[in-house]
All heavy atoms as an XYZ file, in Angstrom:
754
protein
N       3.606      5.766    -10.920
C       3.884      7.168    -11.177
C       4.619      7.306    -12.502
O       5.680      6.742    -12.678
C       4.745      7.721    -10.034
C       5.329      9.067    -10.355
S       6.326      9.803     -9.068
C       7.073      8.447     -8.246
N       4.054      8.038    -13.423
C       4.680      8.310    -14.721
C       5.090      7.014    -15.423
O       6.094      6.972    -16.109
C       5.902      9.210    -14.557
C       5.609     10.489    -13.865
N       4.899     11.496    -14.454
C       5.897     10.936    -12.620
C       4.766     12.493    -13.608
N       5.365     12.176    -12.494
N       4.356      5.943    -15.197
C       4.669      4.692    -15.850
C       5.896      4.021    -15.290
O       6.402      3.069    -15.848
N       6.406      4.535    -14.172
C       7.616      3.967    -13.591
C       7.231      2.819    -12.666
O       6.282      2.920    -11.933
C       8.355      5.023    -12.759
C       8.931      6.153    -13.556
C       9.420      7.243    -12.630
N       9.950      6.673    -11.404
C      11.185      6.202    -11.252
N      12.018      6.247    -12.234
N      11.590      5.708    -10.106
N       8.007      1.747    -12.720
C       7.765      0.653    -11.785
C       9.033      0.353    -10.989
O       9.153     -0.680    -10.362
C       7.261     -0.594    -12.512
C       8.227     -1.041    -13.606
O       9.323     -0.466    -13.728
O       7.867     -1.975    -14.327
N       9.979      1.295    -11.027
C      11.216      1.115    -10.266
C      10.925      1.249     -8.777
O       9.887      1.755     -8.371
C      12.257      2.141    -10.702
N      11.860      0.808     -7.978
C      11.687      0.887     -6.537
C      11.734      2.334     -6.088
O      12.560      3.113     -6.563
C      12.784      0.075     -5.839
C      12.799     -1.353     -6.251
N      11.810     -2.228     -5.912
C      13.680     -2.052     -7.005
C      12.093     -3.417     -6.432
N      13.217     -3.333     -7.107
N      10.877      2.690     -5.147
C      10.824      4.067     -4.675
C      12.053      4.464     -3.875
O      12.275      5.639     -3.629
C       9.577      4.275     -3.803
C       8.333      4.473     -4.657
O       8.480      4.772     -5.857
O       7.229      4.336     -4.120
N      12.855      3.487     -3.456
C      14.022      3.829     -2.657
C      15.280      3.992     -3.510
O      16.374      4.138     -2.989
C      14.254      2.795     -1.547
C      14.456      1.392     -2.100
O      14.259      1.196     -3.327
O      14.789      0.488     -1.317
N      15.108      3.972     -4.825
C      16.241      4.198     -5.716
C      16.179      5.622     -6.250
O      15.118      6.099     -6.616
C      16.200      3.212     -6.893
C      16.470      1.780     -6.472
C      16.430      0.825     -7.649
O      16.242      1.296     -8.789
O      16.584     -0.380     -7.416
N      17.320      6.305     -6.283
C      17.307      7.687     -6.759
C      16.970      7.782     -8.239
O      17.252      6.865     -9.018
C      18.723      8.189     -6.470
C      19.558      6.962     -6.314
C      18.648      5.874     -5.848
N      16.350      8.887     -8.589
C      16.007      9.182     -9.977
C      16.401     10.628    -10.262
O      16.772     11.375     -9.353
C      14.496      9.002    -10.244
C      14.091      7.545    -10.072
C      13.680      9.904     -9.328
N      16.325     10.989    -11.536
C      16.551     12.380    -11.929
C      15.287     12.899    -12.601
O      14.707     12.211    -13.435
C      17.717     12.488    -12.901
C      17.866     13.917    -13.478
C      18.938     13.993    -14.535
N      20.257     13.925    -13.927
C      21.387     13.982    -14.626
N      21.359     14.085    -15.943
N      22.555     13.923    -14.016
N      14.868     14.092    -12.218
C      13.801     14.775    -12.932
C      14.380     16.073    -13.483
O      15.129     16.776    -12.810
C      12.553     15.038    -12.040
C      12.851     15.999    -10.907
C      11.392     15.535    -12.885
N      14.090     16.305    -14.758
C      14.466     17.568    -15.392
C      13.176     18.299    -15.711
O      12.292     17.749    -16.369
C      15.267     17.330    -16.683
O      16.417     16.549    -16.373
C      15.706     18.644    -17.312
N      13.055     19.527    -15.190
C      11.829     20.301    -15.371
C      12.144     21.624    -16.059
O      13.183     22.245    -15.792
C      11.164     20.559    -14.015
N      11.248     22.027    -16.946
C      11.353     23.319    -17.611
C      10.167     24.151    -17.144
O       9.013     23.768    -17.347
C      11.339     23.143    -19.126
C      12.575     22.449    -19.606
C      13.753     23.019    -19.956
C      12.759     21.032    -19.783
N      14.662     22.052    -20.329
C      14.081     20.833    -20.236
C      11.933     19.923    -19.595
C      14.595     19.563    -20.508
C      12.443     18.667    -19.855
C      13.761     18.500    -20.312
N      10.482     25.270    -16.488
C       9.446     26.099    -15.872
C       9.230     27.340    -16.736
O      10.167     28.092    -17.005
C       9.865     26.513    -14.440
C       8.738     27.278    -13.767
C      10.248     25.281    -13.614
N       7.980     27.538    -17.165
C       7.622     28.689    -18.000
C       6.905     29.738    -17.163
O       6.292     29.419    -16.147
C       6.695     28.237    -19.140
C       7.310     27.194    -20.051
C       6.367     26.788    -21.172
N       5.073     26.299    -20.710
C       4.840     25.078    -20.233
N       5.842     24.213    -20.096
N       3.633     24.720    -19.873
N       6.963     30.965    -17.634
C       6.275     32.060    -16.961
C       7.246     33.187    -16.651
O       8.317     33.293    -17.257
N       6.872     34.018    -15.696
C       7.763     35.112    -15.260
C       8.638     34.549    -14.151
O       8.320     34.664    -12.961
C       6.936     36.296    -14.761
C       7.774     37.525    -14.434
C       6.884     38.690    -14.029
C       7.694     39.974    -13.886
N       8.626     39.934    -12.755
N       9.720     33.881    -14.557
C      10.536     33.129    -13.592
C      12.012     33.520    -13.630
O      12.825     32.892    -12.960
C      10.381     31.602    -13.807
C       8.989     31.148    -13.416
C      10.677     31.207    -15.254
N      12.352     34.551    -14.404
C      13.733     35.048    -14.386
C      13.755     36.451    -13.784
O      12.794     37.201    -13.905
C      14.328     35.047    -15.802
C      14.551     33.641    -16.332
C      15.388     33.615    -17.605
O      15.959     34.599    -18.014
N      15.454     32.444    -18.237
N      14.852     36.751    -13.082
C      15.030     38.031    -12.394
C      13.999     38.240    -11.274
O      13.657     39.369    -10.935
C      14.964     39.226    -13.374
C      16.291     39.515    -14.064
C      16.662     38.462    -15.099
O      15.893     38.192    -16.010
N      17.829     37.864    -14.956
N      13.500     37.153    -10.713
C      12.550     37.260     -9.594
C      12.987     36.402     -8.403
O      12.231     36.194     -7.471
C      11.113     36.849    -10.030
C      10.546     37.837    -11.023
C      11.093     35.431    -10.605
N      14.233     35.900     -8.453
C      14.721     35.063     -7.358
C      14.247     33.624     -7.432
O      14.355     32.879     -6.458
N      13.749     33.224     -8.601
C      13.160     31.889     -8.735
C      14.189     30.775     -8.547
O      13.926     29.786     -7.866
C      12.490     31.760    -10.108
C      11.675     30.510    -10.254
C      10.348     30.493     -9.870
C      12.234     29.350    -10.768
C       9.583     29.337     -9.999
C      11.480     28.196    -10.891
C      10.157     28.193    -10.498
N      15.378     30.950     -9.137
C      16.394     29.897     -9.008
C      16.839     29.751     -7.557
O      17.043     28.640     -7.081
C      17.602     30.200     -9.899
C      17.322     30.054    -11.389
C      18.499     30.488    -12.212
N      18.833     31.882    -11.912
C      20.032     32.426    -12.113
N      21.027     31.702    -12.613
N      20.264     33.688    -11.825
N      16.990     30.867     -6.844
C      17.412     30.822     -5.441
C      16.336     30.171     -4.581
O      16.638     29.387     -3.680
C      17.741     32.228     -4.946
C      18.905     32.797     -5.680
C      18.865     33.636     -6.772
C      20.284     32.543     -5.432
N      20.136     33.910     -7.207
C      21.025     33.265     -6.403
C      20.968     31.783     -4.485
C      22.418     33.234     -6.443
C      22.359     31.773     -4.537
C      23.063     32.481     -5.504
N      15.082     30.505     -4.863
C      13.952     29.907     -4.135
C      13.930     28.395     -4.384
O      13.762     27.601     -3.449
C      12.640     30.557     -4.597
C      11.428     30.010     -3.934
C      10.841     30.441     -2.776
C      10.610     28.918     -4.395
N       9.734     29.684     -2.490
C       9.569     28.744     -3.466
C      10.676     28.070     -5.506
C       8.597     27.759     -3.603
C       9.708     27.086     -5.639
C       8.683     26.945     -4.698
N      14.120     27.993     -5.646
C      14.123     26.575     -6.003
C      15.251     25.850     -5.285
O      15.068     24.752     -4.754
C      14.266     26.404     -7.529
O      13.153     27.054     -8.170
C      14.301     24.934     -7.917
N      16.433     26.476     -5.249
C      17.576     25.869     -4.563
C      17.260     25.653     -3.086
O      17.543     24.584     -2.532
C      18.813     26.757     -4.717
C      20.034     26.224     -3.981
C      21.244     27.139     -4.194
N      22.419     26.590     -3.521
C      22.774     26.899     -2.277
N      22.048     27.748     -1.558
N      23.851     26.354     -1.742
N      16.663     26.654     -2.448
C      16.337     26.532     -1.021
C      15.348     25.389     -0.783
O      15.510     24.607      0.163
C      15.768     27.853     -0.495
N      14.326     25.279     -1.624
C      13.347     24.194     -1.470
C      14.008     22.842     -1.705
O      13.768     21.881     -0.979
C      12.177     24.365     -2.456
C      11.403     25.662     -2.346
C      10.639     25.857     -1.044
N      11.455     26.298      0.057
C      11.923     27.545      0.227
N      11.702     28.467     -0.677
N      12.643     27.847      1.292
N      14.857     22.735     -2.728
C      15.516     21.468     -3.046
C      16.410     21.026     -1.897
O      16.438     19.841     -1.543
C      16.321     21.605     -4.337
N      17.139     21.983     -1.300
C      18.017     21.636     -0.190
C      17.216     21.207      1.031
O      17.611     20.282      1.747
C      18.925     22.820      0.151
C      20.007     23.129     -0.902
C      20.720     24.424     -0.556
C      20.988     21.973     -1.024
N      16.068     21.856      1.273
C      15.201     21.460      2.385
C      14.717     20.017      2.210
O      14.642     19.248      3.160
C      13.982     22.385      2.476
C      14.301     23.775      2.998
C      13.133     24.744      2.847
O      12.047     24.320      2.401
O      13.315     25.924      3.174
N      14.399     19.670      0.953
C      13.884     18.332      0.662
C      15.016     17.303      0.682
O      14.805     16.136      0.976
C      13.166     18.337     -0.709
C      11.925     19.234     -0.643
C      12.779     16.923     -1.126
C      11.316     19.519     -2.010
N      16.237     17.744      0.363
C      17.372     16.837      0.333
C      17.778     16.405     -1.059
O      18.369     15.339     -1.233
N      17.460     17.223     -2.055
C      17.789     16.905     -3.440
C      19.104     17.559     -3.847
O      19.522     18.550     -3.259
C      16.683     17.409     -4.370
C      15.297     16.807     -4.134
C      14.249     17.537     -4.959
C      15.293     15.320     -4.459
N      19.736     17.004     -4.867
C      20.905     17.624     -5.480
C      20.565     17.958     -6.922
O      19.611     17.418     -7.484
C      22.137     16.701     -5.437
O      21.839     15.499     -6.156
C      22.522     16.365     -4.001
N      21.367     18.850     -7.519
C      21.124     19.224     -8.906
C      21.440     20.680     -9.133
O      22.350     21.233     -8.527
N      20.663     21.324    -10.007
C      20.902     22.738    -10.294
C      19.661     23.376    -10.909
O      18.751     22.685    -11.380
C      22.102     22.920    -11.220
C      21.916     22.359    -12.615
C      21.369     23.135    -13.632
C      22.294     21.054    -12.928
C      21.191     22.620    -14.906
C      22.131     20.538    -14.200
C      21.581     21.333    -15.191
O      21.402     20.819    -16.449
N      19.643     24.704    -10.886
C      18.626     25.498    -11.572
C      19.351     26.521    -12.418
O      20.288     27.170    -11.946
C      17.704     26.190    -10.565
N      18.953     26.659    -13.677
C      19.626     27.614    -14.550
C      18.619     28.332    -15.441
O      17.587     27.762    -15.833
C      20.679     26.917    -15.413
O      20.073     25.995    -16.290
N      18.938     29.601    -15.749
C      18.121     30.366    -16.679
C      18.422     29.915    -18.102
O      19.581     29.694    -18.452
C      18.429     31.867    -16.561
C      17.832     32.488    -15.313
O      16.869     31.984    -14.750
N      18.400     33.601    -14.879
N      17.382     29.810    -18.914
C      17.551     29.496    -20.328
C      17.342     30.776    -21.134
O      16.677     31.718    -20.675
C      16.551     28.425    -20.766
C      16.691     27.071    -20.070
C      15.605     26.114    -20.553
C      18.068     26.481    -20.304
N      17.887     30.796    -22.333
C      17.817     31.987    -23.169
C      16.411     32.368    -23.596
O      16.162     33.508    -23.979
N      15.481     31.423    -23.538
C      14.108     31.697    -23.982
C      13.195     32.153    -22.844
O      11.985     32.227    -23.012
C      13.522     30.473    -24.678
C      13.436     29.251    -23.767
O      13.706     29.376    -22.549
O      13.112     28.167    -24.274
N      13.789     32.430    -21.663
C      12.979     32.927    -20.561
C      12.540     31.862    -19.571
O      11.986     32.187    -18.523
N      12.787     30.600    -19.892
C      12.418     29.534    -18.956
C      13.543     29.297    -17.963
O      14.670     29.739    -18.160
C      12.147     28.219    -19.706
C      10.942     28.258    -20.631
C      10.771     26.944    -21.381
N      11.960     26.652    -22.193
C      12.218     25.460    -22.740
N      11.396     24.448    -22.553
N      13.308     25.277    -23.466
N      13.227     28.579    -16.892
C      14.228     28.099    -15.951
C      14.246     26.579    -16.051
O      13.191     25.936    -16.036
C      13.925     28.542    -14.501
C      14.815     27.817    -13.509
C      14.109     30.055    -14.363
N      15.444     26.016    -16.192
C      15.602     24.557    -16.203
C      16.028     24.124    -14.812
O      16.965     24.677    -14.239
C      16.643     24.134    -17.228
C      16.825     22.614    -17.270
C      17.806     22.189    -18.357
O      18.403     23.016    -19.036
N      17.967     20.898    -18.513
N      15.314     23.151    -14.276
C      15.620     22.596    -12.956
C      15.949     21.120    -13.131
O      15.141     20.368    -13.690
C      14.427     22.758    -11.993
C      14.744     22.133    -10.632
C      14.048     24.229    -11.836
N      17.124     20.712    -12.688
C      17.516     19.307    -12.704
C      17.696     18.884    -11.255
O      18.452     19.508    -10.511
C      18.823     19.087    -13.491
C      19.258     17.625    -13.409
C      18.653     19.511    -14.946
N      16.950     17.872    -10.833
C      17.027     17.429     -9.443
C      17.181     15.921     -9.393
O      16.548     15.190    -10.158
C      15.764     17.844     -8.679
N      18.033     15.466     -8.478
C      18.217     14.042     -8.256
C      17.919     13.712     -6.804
O      18.281     14.467     -5.898
C      19.645     13.607     -8.602
C      19.935     13.652    -10.079
C      21.268     13.026    -10.454
O      22.053     12.662     -9.560
O      21.513     12.893    -11.661
N      17.266     12.580     -6.618
C      16.921     12.118     -5.282
C      15.858     11.050     -5.394
O      15.617     10.501     -6.471
N      15.214     10.760     -4.279
C      14.136      9.772     -4.304
C      12.975     10.323     -5.114
O      12.719     11.535     -5.133
C      13.683      9.452     -2.881
C      14.753      8.848     -1.969
C      14.175      8.546     -0.591
C      15.345      7.590     -2.589
N      12.258      9.419     -5.786
C      11.164      9.840     -6.662
C      10.139     10.685     -5.910
O       9.673     11.703     -6.417
C      10.494      8.616     -7.285
N       9.796     10.287     -4.689
C       8.795     11.035     -3.917
C       9.299     12.440     -3.603
O       8.518     13.397     -3.579
C       8.449     10.290     -2.635
N      10.606     12.584     -3.365
C      11.170     13.894     -3.068
C      11.188     14.775     -4.319
O      10.899     15.971     -4.251
C      12.584     13.751     -2.499
C      12.585     13.092     -1.124
O      11.535     13.095     -0.461
O      13.642     12.569     -0.725
N      11.533     14.178     -5.453
C      11.486     14.922     -6.721
C      10.057     15.372     -7.008
O       9.818     16.493     -7.453
C      12.015     14.060     -7.864
S      13.795     13.745     -7.802
N       9.101     14.486     -6.753
C       7.691     14.810     -6.955
C       7.282     15.984     -6.061
O       6.542     16.877     -6.479
C       6.840     13.573     -6.650
C       5.403     13.666     -7.123
C       5.263     13.599     -8.644
O       5.636     12.594     -9.250
O       4.768     14.595     -9.207
N       7.793     15.995     -4.828
C       7.484     17.085     -3.899
C       7.991     18.418     -4.450
O       7.303     19.442     -4.363
C       8.102     16.794     -2.530
C       7.754     17.823     -1.466
C       8.403     17.510     -0.127
O       8.934     16.417      0.092
N       8.373     18.467      0.767
N       9.191     18.420     -5.036
C       9.717     19.644     -5.618
C       8.844     20.106     -6.778
O       8.552     21.296     -6.916
C      11.168     19.454     -6.073
C      11.834     20.705     -6.656
C      11.937     21.819     -5.614
C      13.206     20.388     -7.225
N       8.393     19.170     -7.615
C       7.521     19.533     -8.731
C       6.223     20.159     -8.241
O       5.732     21.130     -8.822
C       7.211     18.299     -9.591
C       8.354     17.768    -10.446
C       7.943     16.458    -11.109
C       8.783     18.788    -11.499
N       5.668     19.615     -7.159
C       4.444     20.183     -6.582
C       4.700     21.627     -6.150
O       3.895     22.523     -6.403
C       3.951     19.321     -5.398
C       2.875     20.052     -4.608
C       3.420     17.986     -5.907
N       5.851     21.867     -5.520
C       6.194     23.222     -5.088
C       6.394     24.156     -6.281
O       5.960     25.313     -6.253
C       7.458     23.190     -4.227
C       7.308     22.535     -2.851
C       8.664     22.338     -2.192
C       6.392     23.363     -1.958
N       7.048     23.658     -7.339
C       7.269     24.486     -8.530
C       5.948     24.889     -9.171
O       5.828     25.961     -9.756
C       8.130     23.730     -9.553
C       9.589     23.479     -9.179
C      10.262     22.627    -10.243
C      10.339     24.783     -8.972
N       4.940     24.031     -9.064
C       3.631     24.308     -9.659
C       2.699     25.048     -8.698
O       1.605     25.434     -9.084
C       2.954     22.998    -10.076
C       3.631     22.301    -11.241
C       2.831     21.078    -11.700
N       3.320     20.574    -12.973
C       4.063     19.477    -13.107
N       4.413     18.775    -12.048
N       4.462     19.085    -14.297
N       3.143     25.203     -7.452
C       2.276     25.753     -6.423
C       2.224     27.271     -6.421
O       2.897     27.937     -7.202
N       1.436     27.834     -5.500
C       1.232     29.286     -5.444
C       2.365     30.037     -4.749
O       2.390     31.260     -4.786
C      -0.064     29.418     -4.646
C      -0.048     28.229     -3.733
C       0.612     27.119     -4.522
N       3.321     29.338     -4.145
C       4.315     30.005     -3.317
C       5.583     30.433     -4.036
O       6.503     30.942     -3.404
N       5.658     30.233     -5.353
C       6.890     30.559     -6.069
C       7.029     32.061     -6.278
O       6.033     32.776     -6.357
C       6.908     29.888     -7.458
O       5.815     30.408     -8.219
C       6.817     28.382     -7.367
N       8.269     32.556     -6.381
C       8.449     33.941     -6.802
C       8.037     34.083     -8.265
O       8.070     33.107     -9.016
C       9.952     34.186     -6.646
C      10.544     32.943     -6.109
C       9.521     31.868     -6.147
N       7.663     35.280     -8.678
C       7.244     35.467    -10.063
C       5.909     34.784    -10.287
O       5.073     34.701     -9.389
N       5.697     34.286    -11.483
C       4.475     33.542    -11.763
C       4.785     32.434    -12.762
O       5.389     32.677    -13.801
C       3.383     34.463    -12.321
O       3.782     35.003    -13.557
N       4.394     31.226    -12.404
C       4.646     30.042    -13.233
C       3.415     29.768    -14.087
O       2.310     29.646    -13.565
C       4.963     28.822    -12.342
C       5.063     27.558    -13.187
C       6.245     29.054    -11.559
N       3.627     29.696    -15.397
C       2.498     29.397    -16.288
C       2.465     27.919    -16.666
O       1.441     27.423    -17.137
C       2.561     30.257    -17.552
O       3.747     29.998    -18.276
N       3.564     27.200    -16.442
C       3.564     25.777    -16.745
C       4.888     25.130    -16.410
O       5.926     25.801    -16.375
N       4.837     23.833    -16.145
C       6.038     23.055    -15.858
C       5.966     21.765    -16.671
O       4.958     21.063    -16.622
C       6.151     22.706    -14.352
C       7.407     21.867    -14.093
C       6.155     23.962    -13.489
N       7.000     21.497    -17.429
C       7.110     20.251    -18.186
C       8.281     19.480    -17.601
O       9.325     20.069    -17.335
C       7.383     20.534    -19.668
O       6.371     21.412    -20.164
C       7.389     19.250    -20.478
N       8.101     18.170    -17.383
C       9.216     17.416    -16.813
C       9.423     16.089    -17.528
O       8.494     15.557    -18.136
C       9.024     17.181    -15.318
C       8.180     15.978    -14.948
C       6.704     16.283    -14.799
O       6.291     17.435    -14.991
O       5.945     15.344    -14.493
N      10.656     15.608    -17.456
C      10.967     14.252    -17.898
C      11.705     13.555    -16.766
O      12.445     14.181    -16.010
C      11.815     14.222    -19.196
C      13.154     14.938    -19.006
C      11.044     14.770    -20.375
C      14.132     14.706    -20.132
N      11.472     12.256    -16.661
C      12.106     11.421    -15.635
C      13.131     10.534    -16.306
O      12.844      9.898    -17.320
C      11.051     10.558    -14.935
C      10.063     11.365    -14.156
C       8.949     11.989    -14.651
C      10.090     11.639    -12.759
N       8.300     12.636    -13.627
C       8.967     12.434    -12.462
C      10.968     11.285    -11.729
C       8.700     12.884    -11.173
C      10.689     11.728    -10.447
C       9.575     12.522    -10.179
N      14.335     10.485    -15.731
C      15.393      9.639    -16.276
C      16.156      9.008    -15.121
O      15.925      9.320    -13.956
C      16.366     10.459    -17.147
O      16.888     11.553    -16.375
C      15.679     11.021    -18.389
N      17.079      8.143    -15.476
C      17.973      7.586    -14.467
C      18.936      8.675    -14.018
O      19.170      9.648    -14.735
C      18.746      6.404    -15.047
N      19.482      8.507    -12.823
C      20.447      9.488    -12.335
C      21.678      9.487    -13.215
O      22.012      8.483    -13.845
C      20.851      9.227    -10.863
C      19.675      9.408     -9.938
C      21.457      7.859    -10.700
N      22.347     10.619    -13.263
C      23.580     10.732    -14.019
C      24.769     10.506    -13.109
O      24.719      9.674    -12.200
N      25.804     11.290    -13.328
C      27.011     11.152    -12.521
C      26.830     11.731    -11.126
O      27.661     11.517    -10.258
C      28.199     11.847    -13.202
O      27.826     13.207    -13.475
C      28.568     11.148    -14.496
N      25.748     12.457    -10.918
C      25.469     12.999     -9.595
C      25.977     14.422     -9.425
O      26.782     14.908    -10.219
N      25.485     15.077     -8.406
C      25.847     16.462     -8.100
C      26.229     16.541     -6.633
O      25.620     15.878     -5.798
C      24.668     17.396     -8.375
C      24.186     17.333     -9.801
C      23.087     16.554    -10.151
C      24.846     18.028    -10.799
C      22.659     16.486    -11.464
C      24.417     17.963    -12.122
C      23.324     17.197    -12.447
O      22.907     17.113    -13.744
N      27.212     17.389     -6.294
C      27.637     17.504     -4.894
C      26.623     18.239     -4.034
O      26.570     18.042     -2.832
C      28.954     18.279     -4.988
C      28.855     19.044     -6.268
C      28.027     18.196     -7.187
N      25.830     19.091     -4.647
C      24.840     19.865     -3.899
C      23.778     20.345     -4.862
O      23.487     19.673     -5.847
N      23.207     21.523     -4.592
C      22.238     22.098     -5.524
C      22.734     23.484     -5.885
O      22.844     24.359     -5.033
C      20.833     22.166     -4.902
C      19.759     22.287     -5.940
C      19.105     21.159     -6.415
C      19.416     23.527     -6.463
C      18.125     21.271     -7.404
C      18.443     23.640     -7.439
C      17.789     22.516     -7.910
N      23.054     23.668     -7.169
C      23.717     24.887     -7.622
C      22.775     25.817     -8.382
O      21.765     25.383     -8.927
C      24.874     24.538     -8.571
C      25.970     23.681     -7.981
C      27.038     23.345     -9.020
O      26.846     23.646    -10.215
O      28.063     22.768     -8.619
N      23.165     27.085     -8.409
C      22.551     28.044     -9.314
C      23.518     28.176    -10.481
O      24.711     28.392    -10.295
C      22.410     29.435     -8.621
C      21.598     29.306     -7.329
C      21.799     30.448     -9.569
C      20.179     28.873     -7.501
N      23.000     28.032    -11.677
C      23.871     28.146    -12.867
C      23.357     29.262    -13.754
O      22.228     29.663    -13.683
C      23.901     26.834    -13.649
C      24.577     25.719    -12.883
C      24.738     24.504    -13.753
N      25.421     23.436    -13.072
C      25.579     22.218    -13.575
N      25.103     21.917    -14.741
N      26.209     21.281    -12.881
């Protein structure tokens, strides 16, 4: 997956930038609810250019599940694209916040 050969049981961080009509439509709250259901930590924040940045930490398969949901038909507003990068986990997050 994404050229990664790390163990699937080790946590990773995915940072995603979501484009489209995703601000003022409850998108960050929806993302937080999905992330908490999956068991991820991190945050979702509005960017000045109209995108939403989502940072999630957890197992790679769980992060992948969140990305599938972000790209899926069930989101509030309308998503025109999602770009993501995979990195090692940082200092960690206590939960999943709206910023």
